[in-house]
Structure formats: structure tokens, C-alpha cells
Backbone as XML, in Angstrom:
<?xml version="1.0"?>
<chain id="A" units="angstrom">
  <residue number="1" name="UNK">
    <atom name="N" x="52.335" y="-179.208" z="104.481"/>
    <atom name="CA" x="53.858" y="-180.337" z="104.744"/>
    <atom name="C" x="54.406" y="-179.853" z="103.281"/>
  </residue>
  <residue number="2" name="UNK">
    <atom name="N" x="55.416" y="-179.635" z="102.938"/>
    <atom name="CA" x="56.384" y="-179.435" z="102.362"/>
    <atom name="C" x="56.738" y="-180.307" z="101.373"/>
  </residue>
  <residue number="3" name="UNK">
    <atom name="N" x="57.182" y="-180.269" z="99.935"/>
    <atom name="CA" x="57.514" y="-181.352" z="99.605"/>
    <atom name="C" x="59.026" y="-182.092" z="99.641"/>
  </residue>
  <residue number="4" name="UNK">
    <atom name="N" x="59.999" y="-181.505" z="100.486"/>
    <atom name="CA" x="60.910" y="-182.546" z="101.416"/>
    <atom name="C" x="60.320" y="-182.984" z="102.081"/>
  </residue>
  <residue number="5" name="UNK">
    <atom name="N" x="59.924" y="-182.422" z="103.299"/>
    <atom name="CA" x="59.135" y="-183.546" z="104.187"/>
    <atom name="C" x="58.840" y="-184.326" z="103.657"/>
  </residue>
  <residue number="6" name="UNK">
    <atom name="N" x="57.566" y="-184.354" z="102.254"/>
    <atom name="CA" x="56.730" y="-185.776" z="102.154"/>
    <atom name="C" x="57.944" y="-187.166" z="101.962"/>
  </residue>
  <residue number="7" name="UNK">
    <atom name="N" x="59.220" y="-186.087" z="101.001"/>
    <atom name="CA" x="60.253" y="-186.995" z="100.764"/>
    <atom name="C" x="60.441" y="-187.956" z="102.261"/>
  </residue>
  <residue number="8" name="UNK">
    <atom name="N" x="60.957" y="-186.903" z="102.934"/>
    <atom name="CA" x="61.889" y="-187.638" z="104.254"/>
    <atom name="C" x="60.515" y="-188.460" z="105.076"/>
  </residue>
  <residue number="9" name="UNK">
    <atom name="N" x="59.218" y="-188.367" z="104.933"/>
    <atom name="CA" x="58.375" y="-189.375" z="105.377"/>
    <atom name="C" x="58.664" y="-190.462" z="104.557"/>
  </residue>
  <residue number="10" name="UNK">
    <atom name="N" x="58.384" y="-190.701" z="103.234"/>
    <atom name="CA" x="58.081" y="-192.019" z="102.697"/>
    <atom name="C" x="59.704" y="-192.347" z="103.246"/>
  </residue>
  <residue number="11" name="UNK">
    <atom name="N" x="60.657" y="-192.064" z="103.196"/>
    <atom name="CA" x="61.699" y="-192.827" z="103.563"/>
    <atom name="C" x="61.984" y="-193.415" z="104.624"/>
  </residue>
  <residue number="12" name="UNK">
    <atom name="N" x="61.191" y="-192.662" z="105.640"/>
    <atom name="CA" x="61.191" y="-193.457" z="106.962"/>
    <atom name="C" x="59.836" y="-194.485" z="107.049"/>
  </residue>
  <residue number="13" name="UNK">
    <atom name="N" x="59.153" y="-194.530" z="106.618"/>
    <atom name="CA" x="58.297" y="-195.410" z="106.037"/>
    <atom name="C" x="58.897" y="-196.247" z="105.151"/>
  </residue>
  <residue number="14" name="UNK">
    <atom name="N" x="59.423" y="-195.925" z="104.486"/>
    <atom name="CA" x="60.009" y="-197.390" z="103.466"/>
    <atom name="C" x="60.862" y="-198.196" z="104.647"/>
  </residue>
  <residue number="15" name="UNK">
    <atom name="N" x="61.713" y="-197.778" z="105.440"/>
    <atom name="CA" x="62.483" y="-198.342" z="106.325"/>
    <atom name="C" x="61.828" y="-199.060" z="107.610"/>
  </residue>
  <residue number="16" name="UNK">
    <atom name="N" x="60.564" y="-198.321" z="107.931"/>
    <atom name="CA" x="59.868" y="-198.580" z="108.974"/>
    <atom name="C" x="59.316" y="-200.757" z="108.307"/>
  </residue>
  <residue number="17" name="UNK">
    <atom name="N" x="58.775" y="-200.535" z="107.237"/>
    <atom name="CA" x="58.296" y="-200.919" z="106.171"/>
    <atom name="C" x="59.347" y="-202.443" z="106.470"/>
  </residue>
  <residue number="18" name="UNK">
    <atom name="N" x="60.654" y="-202.156" z="105.869"/>
    <atom name="CA" x="61.341" y="-203.641" z="105.934"/>
    <atom name="C" x="61.604" y="-203.802" z="107.260"/>
  </residue>
  <residue number="19" name="UNK">
    <atom name="N" x="61.868" y="-203.180" z="108.077"/>
    <atom name="CA" x="62.092" y="-203.662" z="109.116"/>
    <atom name="C" x="60.757" y="-204.741" z="109.999"/>
  </residue>
  <residue number="20" name="UNK">
    <atom name="N" x="59.667" y="-204.104" z="109.522"/>
    <atom name="CA" x="58.429" y="-205.101" z="110.012"/>
    <atom name="C" x="58.570" y="-206.373" z="109.429"/>
  </residue>
  <residue number="21" name="UNK">
    <atom name="N" x="58.671" y="-206.136" z="107.961"/>
    <atom name="CA" x="58.684" y="-207.105" z="107.051"/>
    <atom name="C" x="59.794" y="-208.605" z="107.545"/>
  </residue>
  <residue number="22" name="UNK">
    <atom name="N" x="61.144" y="-207.979" z="107.924"/>
    <atom name="CA" x="62.133" y="-209.034" z="108.208"/>
    <atom name="C" x="61.427" y="-209.670" z="109.713"/>
  </residue>
  <residue number="23" name="UNK">
    <atom name="N" x="60.830" y="-208.971" z="110.423"/>
    <atom name="CA" x="60.843" y="-209.432" z="111.831"/>
    <atom name="C" x="59.188" y="-210.411" z="111.379"/>
  </residue>
  <residue number="24" name="UNK">
    <atom name="N" x="58.712" y="-210.525" z="110.366"/>
    <atom name="CA" x="57.486" y="-211.151" z="109.949"/>
    <atom name="C" x="56.191" y="-210.699" z="110.347"/>
  </residue>
  <residue number="25" name="UNK">
    <atom name="N" x="56.214" y="-209.198" z="110.095"/>
    <atom name="CA" x="54.612" y="-208.404" z="110.458"/>
    <atom name="C" x="54.643" y="-208.444" z="108.753"/>
  </residue>
  <residue number="26" name="UNK">
    <atom name="N" x="53.993" y="-209.076" z="108.213"/>
    <atom name="CA" x="54.310" y="-208.797" z="106.589"/>
    <atom name="C" x="52.746" y="-208.175" z="106.328"/>
  </residue>
  <residue number="27" name="UNK">
    <atom name="N" x="51.731" y="-208.321" z="106.984"/>
    <atom name="CA" x="50.336" y="-207.106" z="106.914"/>
    <atom name="C" x="50.857" y="-206.074" z="106.781"/>
  </residue>
  <residue number="28" name="UNK">
    <atom name="N" x="51.470" y="-205.196" z="108.245"/>
    <atom name="CA" x="51.859" y="-204.385" z="108.737"/>
    <atom name="C" x="52.821" y="-203.677" z="108.119"/>
  </residue>
  <residue number="29" name="UNK">
    <atom name="N" x="53.414" y="-204.582" z="107.096"/>
    <atom name="CA" x="54.895" y="-203.845" z="106.074"/>
    <atom name="C" x="54.250" y="-203.380" z="104.985"/>
  </residue>
  <residue number="30" name="UNK">
    <atom name="N" x="53.227" y="-203.977" z="104.503"/>
    <atom name="CA" x="52.518" y="-203.892" z="103.368"/>
    <atom name="C" x="51.962" y="-202.659" z="103.454"/>
  </residue>
  <residue number="31" name="UNK">
    <atom name="N" x="51.402" y="-202.315" z="104.471"/>
    <atom name="CA" x="50.717" y="-201.484" z="105.116"/>
    <atom name="C" x="51.487" y="-200.142" z="104.848"/>
  </residue>
  <residue number="32" name="UNK">
    <atom name="N" x="52.665" y="-200.448" z="105.639"/>
    <atom name="CA" x="53.787" y="-199.295" z="105.758"/>
    <atom name="C" x="54.503" y="-199.018" z="103.940"/>
  </residue>
  <residue number="33" name="UNK">
    <atom name="N" x="54.380" y="-199.635" z="103.302"/>
    <atom name="CA" x="54.518" y="-199.437" z="101.974"/>
    <atom name="C" x="53.787" y="-198.567" z="101.290"/>
  </residue>
  <residue number="34" name="UNK">
    <atom name="N" x="52.628" y="-198.816" z="101.379"/>
    <atom name="CA" x="51.521" y="-198.227" z="100.827"/>
    <atom name="C" x="51.817" y="-196.856" z="101.477"/>
  </residue>
  <residue number="35" name="UNK">
    <atom name="N" x="51.656" y="-196.463" z="102.153"/>
    <atom name="CA" x="51.946" y="-195.098" z="102.765"/>
    <atom name="C" x="52.943" y="-194.322" z="102.496"/>
  </residue>
  <residue number="36" name="UNK">
    <atom name="N" x="54.393" y="-195.414" z="102.599"/>
    <atom name="CA" x="55.253" y="-194.762" z="101.648"/>
    <atom name="C" x="54.933" y="-194.388" z="100.074"/>
  </residue>
  <residue number="37" name="UNK">
    <atom name="N" x="54.618" y="-194.963" z="99.699"/>
    <atom name="CA" x="54.751" y="-194.842" z="98.271"/>
    <atom name="C" x="53.555" y="-193.781" z="98.139"/>
  </residue>
  <residue number="38" name="UNK">
    <atom name="N" x="52.676" y="-193.461" z="99.199"/>
    <atom name="CA" x="51.590" y="-192.770" z="98.725"/>
    <atom name="C" x="52.542" y="-190.986" z="99.200"/>
  </residue>
  <residue number="39" name="UNK">
    <atom name="N" x="53.209" y="-191.444" z="99.960"/>
    <atom name="CA" x="53.998" y="-189.882" z="100.565"/>
    <atom name="C" x="55.213" y="-189.613" z="99.280"/>
  </residue>
  <residue number="40" name="UNK">
    <atom name="N" x="55.694" y="-190.502" z="98.463"/>
    <atom name="CA" x="56.450" y="-190.539" z="97.389"/>
    <atom name="C" x="55.793" y="-190.036" z="96.546"/>
  </residue>
  <residue number="41" name="UNK">
    <atom name="N" x="54.387" y="-190.431" z="95.949"/>
    <atom name="CA" x="53.867" y="-189.788" z="95.423"/>
    <atom name="C" x="53.500" y="-188.173" z="95.050"/>
  </residue>
  <residue number="42" name="UNK">
    <atom name="N" x="52.916" y="-187.775" z="96.347"/>
    <atom name="CA" x="52.555" y="-186.467" z="96.753"/>
    <atom name="C" x="53.878" y="-185.707" z="96.678"/>
  </residue>
  <residue number="43" name="UNK">
    <atom name="N" x="55.234" y="-186.553" z="96.855"/>
    <atom name="CA" x="56.441" y="-185.426" z="96.555"/>
    <atom name="C" x="56.512" y="-185.242" z="95.173"/>
  </residue>
  <residue number="44" name="UNK">
    <atom name="N" x="56.263" y="-186.040" z="94.336"/>
    <atom name="CA" x="56.533" y="-186.470" z="92.807"/>
    <atom name="C" x="55.146" y="-185.398" z="92.451"/>
  </residue>
  <residue number="45" name="UNK">
    <atom name="N" x="54.054" y="-185.295" z="92.571"/>
    <atom name="CA" x="52.979" y="-184.927" z="92.143"/>
    <atom name="C" x="52.181" y="-183.588" z="92.737"/>
  </residue>
  <residue number="46" name="UNK">
    <atom name="N" x="52.598" y="-183.527" z="94.184"/>
    <atom name="CA" x="51.582" y="-182.667" z="94.566"/>
    <atom name="C" x="50.353" y="-183.580" z="95.352"/>
  </residue>
  <residue number="47" name="UNK">
    <atom name="N" x="49.642" y="-182.814" z="96.353"/>
    <atom name="CA" x="48.229" y="-183.158" z="96.909"/>
    <atom name="C" x="47.335" y="-183.843" z="96.140"/>
  </residue>
  <residue number="48" name="UNK">
    <atom name="N" x="46.626" y="-184.753" z="96.183"/>
    <atom name="CA" x="45.476" y="-185.001" z="95.462"/>
    <atom name="C" x="44.497" y="-183.618" z="95.954"/>
  </residue>
  <residue number="49" name="UNK">
    <atom name="N" x="43.421" y="-183.575" z="95.246"/>
    <atom name="CA" x="42.078" y="-182.795" z="94.944"/>
    <atom name="C" x="41.703" y="-183.106" z="96.478"/>
  </residue>
  <residue number="50" name="UNK">
    <atom name="N" x="40.867" y="-181.935" z="97.003"/>
    <atom name="CA" x="39.852" y="-182.727" z="98.101"/>
    <atom name="C" x="39.180" y="-183.483" z="97.999"/>
  </residue>
  <residue number="51" name="UNK">
    <atom name="N" x="38.845" y="-184.229" z="98.473"/>
    <atom name="CA" x="37.920" y="-185.677" z="98.114"/>
    <atom name="C" x="38.416" y="-186.782" z="97.215"/>
  </residue>
  <residue number="52" name="UNK">
    <atom name="N" x="39.231" y="-186.427" z="96.651"/>
    <atom name="CA" x="40.209" y="-187.591" z="95.903"/>
    <atom name="C" x="40.747" y="-188.774" z="96.117"/>
  </residue>
</chain>
């Protein structure tokens, strides 16, 4: 995936997290927030080395 795709993915995951949170699915919302943050980090600094 290119960096633009990771940014788009982060935005979608963030919106999903907000939707889950608003509907009372707290654990699922936390998971989506984690993946949103991870995708944003990959967008900013690149993919981690294999096995990291």
C-alpha cells in the first residue's frame, strides 16, 4: 500500500471507531482506534521492519 492509502484507511477506521463508540461498543471502538492510529503511524513514518 502507498502512503495515501494508509491515510485513507486511518480515516475510515477512525470513523468506524466513532460509530461503534456512539452505539455502545466500547471494546470494538478501542480496537478500531488502535488500527486507525497504527495506519496513521505507517503513513507518517513508513512500515516497520519485518518481525517488529
